[in-house]
C-alpha positions, 0 to 999 in steps of 0.5 A: 469471496462474496461482494460484501467481504471484498475489501473496498478500502485499499491502503497505500500506506498499510495499516500494519505500518500505521499502527506502529505510530498510533497512540491509544489506537488513534493516529493524529492527522493534519489536513495539510491542504487546508492548513496551506490555504490558511485555515486553522487546522489542528491534528485530529485523531483518526483510526488507521482504517480511515486514512491513507486509502483509496477505494478499489485502488488495487482492483485489476480492471478487466481492460488493463494490461497489454499483449505482453503483460496480461493483468486481466487473467488475475482475479480483480482483487489479486493484488490487494488480497494475495500479494499485499496481504501476504507482504503485510503479514511478513512485515508484522512478524519481522516488526515484532522481532525488531520490537523485541530486539530479536536477531533477524534472519536473512529472510527477515531482512529481505522481507523488511527491505521488500516492505520498504520498497513497496511503501514507495511503489504503493504511494499514489503521489510517487506513481502520479509523478512517475507517470507524468515523467514517462507518459506511458500509463500502460507500461508503467501500470504493468511495471508497478503491478509486476514489482508488487507481484515480484515479492509475493 
């Protein structure tokens, strides 16, 4: 994949999930931090691609990992492209079934459960709080990636 085609915006809340809450392809966003500071903030329409992401959030750095868990053996975008994209594609198919009131298979139910778990694991605020409690960045990063890879 060329440098130009590589995804840079890595969404911690997947766009396929956010799109379920859009109106006319827009998602209304309120900057809570500004509102808490007393600024007069109103919800503003945004496209799902403009929110809930960090640049290169899931990129595997060549120096990450430990002797027990070697992440540097994976392509830098393995998590974003191979793992999360596959999970999001499965979610989209199951969501269509749910929307059409179609009975879910056991695999569909597992895919929905996996997706819900990943929503929590992908959340940077949950990760930061967990890291603060544990203070062991290397092993928690390995656990986070392991959990993501587990459902691929």
